[in-house]
N, C-alpha and C positions, 0 to 999 in steps of 0.2 A: 474060443474067447478072443484070440488074437484077431481072427478075421472079423469078428464083430467090432473090435476096437477100430480097425481100419475103416470100416464102412459105416460107423455110427453117424446118425444124421447131425446136421448143423444146428439142431434145436437145442443141443446141450451147450451151455456156455460155462467157461471156467474162469474164476477170478485170478488175476495176475497182479502181483505186487512187486515193488522194487525195494530191496533192503539196502540202506546206505550206512556204511561203516566208516569210522575214522581210524586209519592205520597208525596215526601218530598219537592216538589216545589223548587228545587235547593239547599236545605240546605245540602243534603247528600254530594254533590260534595265539598262543602265548608269546612266541618269539619269532614268528616268521617275518613280522614287520621289522624287527630289529636286524635280522640277517639279510632280508631280501629287499628292504625298502618298502615304503607305503605303496608304490605302484605295482609291486609284485606280491604283496602279502596275501596269504591264503588262510582260510579258517580251518580247513581239515585236509588231510591226505586221503581222498575218498577211495573206497572200494565198494562197488555195487554188485548186486546179484539179483537174479530173477527168481521170484517165489511163485511156483505154479505146480499144480498136480501133486501137492504135498511134498515137493522137493525144492532144493535150492540149487540153481544153475549158475555157474560162474566160470570165468576164464582165468587159468593159471596153470602152466605146464599142460596146456590143452584145455578143452571144455570139460568141466567137472560137474558131477551131480551127486548130491547126498542130502540127507535130512538136515533141516536147519538146526535141530538140536545137536546132532553130531558135529556139524561144522562149528558151531559156536562154543560148545564145551571143549572140544579138542584144541581150540586155538585161544580160548580165554578172551574172546572178543564178541561184542554184542552190538547190534545196529543202533545208531543214534536216531534213526528215523526209518519208518516203513511207509512208503507211499503206494496208494492204489493206482495202478495204471489203466485198469479197465477189465473187460471180460473178453475172452477169445473163444471162438467156436472151433478152433483147431484141437484135435485130440492130442493126447500125450505122444502117441506114436508118430503123428505128423510132425510135431515140434521136434522130437528127438531125431527124426529122419533128417530134418534141416540141420540139427547139430552135427550129425554124422557127415553130412555133405560139407559143412564148414571145416570139419576136422580132417577130412580126407586130404591126401597129397595134392598140393596146389590150392587148397582151401585157404580161407582168410585166417582161421583160428586153429592152426595146428600146434602141437606141443612145442615147436621150435620157432614159432612166428611172433612171440611176444615182443612188443616194442612199446616202451614207456609213453611215447608221444602219440603214436598212431594206432596201435593195436593192443590196448590194455584192457583190463577187466571192465572198465566203464564203456569203452567202445563196443565190447561184446554185448553187454547188457542192453545198450541202446539198439544195436542191430537185431538182437534177439527179440526185443519188444516190437520194433517196427517191421522187420522182415520175417523173422521166425514165427511170431505170434500174430502179426498183422494188426497191431494195435495203432491207434492214432497218436499215442504219446509214448515217448521213450525216456531216456535219462535227461534230467534238466541240463540246460546249456552251461550253467555255471560249473557243474561238475566236469563236463567234457572239456571245459576250457582251463581247468586247473593245471595240467601238465605244461601247456603253452605258457601260461603266466609264470609258473614256477621256473621253468627252464630258460625264460628270457632274462633271468638275473644271473650274475656271475656266480653267486653262491649256489644257485640251483644247478648249474652245470657241474660244479665241483662235487656235489653229493648225488648226482644222477646215478652212479653205480649203486649206491646204497638203496635208493628208491627202487631200482630195477630188481634188487634182491628181495623187496618187500611184497612181490606179487604173491597172491594166495595160491598154494599148491593143493593138490587133491588129497583125499583121505588116504591114510596109510594103514598097514596092518590088516585091515578088514575091508579094504576098498580097492577099486581100480580106476583107471582113466577110461570111462565107459565109451566115449566117443572117439578116442584116439586109437582106432584099430583099422587094420586093413584086412582082417580076417573075416570069416563068415559069422554073422550075428545070429543066425537062426531065426525062428519064428517069434520067439519071445523077445519083446523089445527091451526087457530088463536083463537079459542074459547076454552080456557082451564078452566075447572071448578076447579080452585085451591084455596086454602085458601089464604087470603091476607097476605102479608109479614108484619111483625111488623115493626114499625118505627125504622130505624137504628140509632145508636148513632152518634154524630158528629165525624168527622174524627179527629184522634189524630196525632199531629205532634211531633214525638219523639225528634226532634232537638230543639224545642222551646216550652217546656211544659208550659201551663198556666192553672190554675184551671178554671173549668167551671163557668158560672154565678152563683151567690149566690142561694142557694137552696130555692125554694119557700116555703118549709115546715118550714123554720126558723120562729120563732115568730116575729111578726111585731114590729117595734119601737113604742114608745108611740105616736109619731107624726102621724104614719100611722093609729093607732087606732082612734085617734081623728079625722082624716081626713074623715073617712067614717061613723063615729058614727052620729046618729041623735039626736040632742039636742032640747029640747023644745024651740019653738019660733025661731029656727035658720033656716035661708034660705040663708046662705052665699054661695059664689061661691065655696069655698073649700069643703063644705059639699055636693054640687051637683056633683062635678067632681069625681066620684068614679073610682079609678084606681087600682084595686086589684093586677094586675101583677106588675105594677111599684112599688106599696107599698111593694110587697114581695121581691123586690131587695134591701134589707136593710143591706147588708154586703159588705165590700170591696172585690175586686178581688185580689187574692194572688197567686203567683207562688211558689209552696211548694213541689215539687217532690224530697224530701230529699234522699230517699234510692236509687234512680235511678242514682245519679250523684256524690255524695259526694266523695266516695272512689276513683273513676277515677280521678276527678279533683285534689284531694289532692295528689295522686300519681304523677300526671303530674307536679304539682307545686313544689314538694319536691324531684324531681329526682336529681341524683348526679351532673349533669351539670347545675343545676338551678343557676341563678344569686343571689339567696337568700343566706344569711348567714346560718350557721348551727342552730343558735338559732331561726331564722325566720322559717326555715323548721320544727324545733321541735314545735314551737308555732302553726303552721298550722296543724300539725299532732294531737295535743291536741284538737284543734277545731274540726277536722274531727271526732275524737273519740266521742266527746260530741254530735255532730250532728247525727251520725249514731247509737248511743245508744239510741236515742229518748229522750235525756234530754230535759225537758220542759224549763229549764232556763239555759243559758250559764253562767258560772262563769265570774264575771267581769274581773278578771285578764286574763283569757283565751281570752275573747272578745277583750280587749284592746291590748294584745300582738299580737294576730292574725291579727287584723285590721291594726296594724302598718306594718306587713308583706305584707298585701294586698295593703296598700297604696304605699309601695315601688314598687310593680308591676305596679300599675296604673300610677306612675310617670316615671318609667324608662323602662318598658318592652313594647313589641309590639307583634302583632300576636296572636297566640293561648293562650299564658300565660294570656293575658288580658281577654279572653273569660272564661278561667277556673277560674280566680280570681273573676270575676263578678258572675259566677255561684255559688260560695261559698258566696260572699258578700250578694247576694240577700236573702240568708237564715237566715242571722244573725238577722235582725229585727224581724223575726217570732219567734225566740227563746227568745225574750226579751219582755214578755207580758206587762210589765209596762215601756215601752221604753221612756226615755227622753234623751236629748242630751246635757245637761249642757249648756244652751244657755245664761245664765247669763254672762254678760261681765266680771264680776269679777271671774268667774269660769274657770278652765282649760278646754280647748276644748277637747272633747273625741276623741280618734282615729277613732271611727266609724263616727262621724260627719266630721272629716277631709277627710275620704274616700268619703263620700257622696258629700261634697263640691267639691272635685276633680272630681268626676264623673259628677256633674252638669256642671262644666266648660268644660269638654270634650264634653258633649252633645250640649252645646251652641256655643262653639268656632268653627267656620266654618273651620278653618285650622286643627283642631284636629278631627272633626267629620268624615271626609272622611277616616281617618286611621282605623276606627272601621269596622271590618268585619260585615256582616249581623248578624251572630250569636252573636257577642259581643254587637251589638246594641240592639238586642232582650234582652239580659241579662241586659244591662244597664237600659232599660225601666222597666224590671221586678224588678230590684233593687229599682228604684225610686218608682214604684207602691207599692211594699211591704212596703217601708218606710212610704209613705203617707197613707197607709191603716192600719198601725199598731200603729203609734205614738198616745199615749193617751194625751200628752200635745200638743194641737193643736197650741198653740203659738210657740212651738218649730218648727213646720212645716214651718212656715214663716221665723223664725229666722235662720233656717237651710240654706236657700237659699237667703235670703234677709232680710231687716229691721235689720241691725246689721252686715250683712256680707258685705265685701268689694269686693266680686267677682261677684256672679251670683244671680239674683232675681228669684223668683218663676215664675213671668210672662215671663221671658226669657226662662226658661225651658219649660213652657207651649207652647210658640211659637215654640220651636224646636220640641215638640211632635206633634203639629198641622201640621207641615210640613210632618212628618212621617205618618200622618193620611190619607193623600191624595194619591190615587193610581197613579195619574199623576206624583207626585214627588217621591213616594216610591213604586216601583213595587213589593217589597217583602211582601207577605201577612202576614208572621209571624212577620215582623217588625211592620206592621200596627196594628196587634192584640196587641202586647206588648205596643205600644204607646197609643192605645185606653184604655188599662187597667189602665195605669197611669192617663190619663185624667179623666177616670171614677172615680177613687178614689179621685181625687181632687174635681170633681163635687159632688160626694157623701158626702165628708166632708163639703162642702159649704152648701149643702141642708139640713143638719140636725142640724146645730149649730146656736146659736143666735148671735146677733150683736157683742159683745165684742170679741168673739173668731173669728167670721167670718172676722172682720176687720183686725185681725192679719194674716189672710191667704192672702187676697187680699187687696191692699192698699186702693182702692176706694169701698170696699165692703159695707160700711155703707149705701150708697145711694141705694143699692139693697135690703137690708132687712128691712130698715126703711120705713117710710110712703111715700116716694117720688116715687109714682108709675109711673111717667113719665120718670124716669132716669134708665139707665143701665150702669154699669161701662164698660169702653172700653175693659177690659180683658174678661168680660162676653159676650159682644157683639161678640168679636173675636172667643171665644170658641163655642158659640152657632151657629154662622154662619159656622164655620169650621166643626162642627159635622153634619150639614145638607147639606152642599154644595156637589152637585153631589152624594148624598147618593144613588140614584137609580142606579148608575153605579158601586157601590162597589160589587165585585164578591165574596168576602169572607164573609160568613154568620155570622161568629163570630164577625168580625170587624163591620159589618153592625148593629148587635144587640147592641154592645157596644156604637157605635156612637149615635144610637137612644136613648139609655139610658142616655147618657150624656146630650143630648138636653132635654129629659123629666125631668131630675133632675134640670136643670136650669130653666125650665118653671114653674115647681111646686116646690117651694122653701120654706124655713123656714119663718114663719111670726112671727117676734119678738114681734109684738104689740098684737097678739092674746092671749087670756086667755088659758093657758095650752100648748101653743106652737104648734099650728096647722101648717100644710103645706098649701099653697095656690097657686093658679095660679097667677103668677106675670103679671099684665096687660101690662107692657112695653115689657116683653119677648114675650107674646102672640101676641101683635101688631107687633113686629118686624118680627116674623115668618110669619105672614100673609102679611105684607107689602112687604117683599122681595120675596114672591111667594113660600116659602118653604111649605106652606100648600098644594099646588098641589102635591109636591113630596111625602109628608106624605100620602095624599089621595091615590096616585097611589100605594104606598107600602101596604097600608091597604087593597087594593083590589086584591093583588097578590094571586095566588093559591099556597099555601105552599106545598112543596114536601118532606121536612124533618122536624123533630121535632124542629130544630133550626129555620127554615123558619116560622114555626107556631108561635114561640115566637116573631119573628120580626113582623109578621102580627098583632098579638094580641096587642103588644106594640104600633104599628102605629095607631091602632084603638083608643087606650086610649089617645094618644097624639092628635089625630084628635078631639076627644071629648073635650080635655082641651082647644084647641085653637079656637073652634067654637064660 
């Protein structure tokens, strides 16, 4: 059969198509003009692949080959367009022989030869079409020209490392790098004795950077230690439910890419035609200097003056200025390690708190929400997430948005985030990621603190952490259901993991009645998950075959949640 494949006549022609993907998932079109300027604006960050012989061929960590269905489902990305390039008379064996030649030492497309400007996935698809398949047409010129136009701008050079990390890598778990081999391939063209491809890193979205999940290497909280420790004579439910992965997720999720964005945003906000006063522009420049110099603590006067300038933008401006302002505002709480917001009614309200109250109103007010671009909405949730992940005075978290505020309550902001959690309501994956990071930080704060502080976060929280095991606050019921509803349909792995973490932290919560402050599985939360059929969803996710490191975390966490609710 193999010999026949090598010698088959040229009368057989195979259709060849080009799959065009947008790695930015629509964000490039929205804000590239703002960041890069009209001369360098791009519509998409393209990734292209050759579709032929029932396979998808592309370049990333070497030349890769897998089924289109496997490629798309494992990465949660689908082509925005598929173009027909023509028909080739070359057999699959002949084309894959060309791929091996290109992958061999000294070849153009080896596993280590990737270059964003000259040897990227689009260059490979073009060469594969013109040389490997001998077609008259390859990748459109406008796609091949995107890296040059993008990198010609100062901002493009700044985030070049991010884009280089966005290259598509090969299948993992059940696949190999078929053409990156120096061994003997044998007679069968599909039997490649190649070393397995290492697990690829999660895709990075340069338009909406969010820190990855907390590092498992971090030291566990005292509650996590108590949870898995074996005590003499103890046979409590909390000691039996060992959840090492969940326990390792003991830090908030923070958006903290300072060096990649501050200078650009400050320059945009302080341009000559800016609606800000000269003093406000000067205040923002001082803030930018302290942020870019790596100052661990922002001077109070600089913080107050710059936040007044940012507040002016949030009240009066529209469009890209709001996005740039929020990109700066989200970083301020991170530079205030002992952040409090003067919530005493007799104290003067801080400008930072005024900014956050204004932002909460924008997120909750339906008439205002629609004016936020997707990029601005991402930054808004990042700002709220950083605030709730950084405040050391947890009473201030509640008073910031409610319980003393006449505008917006925490529950209302949570409801707005829940809407952005659903793919049926919010199609933008980057917005869902940002909203889930905020809700994760809220759930994380609730899961590690005792009754007095917890009560200040959620008005009916006391019934959750005290001895009433039959009661769940309405806000907790809503958040728990929202985190699990249609979770199996979530295509973004990062959002899927964060939603599952939210549910897990609400199921296994702080037990204020326990000696030493253990965490325990809350009976009412466990019963709710089972009664509403979410246990079936969790069980299905727990049995999924992971194809990326992020998928592995989702599967591992699902197994731990499944254990908790059994």
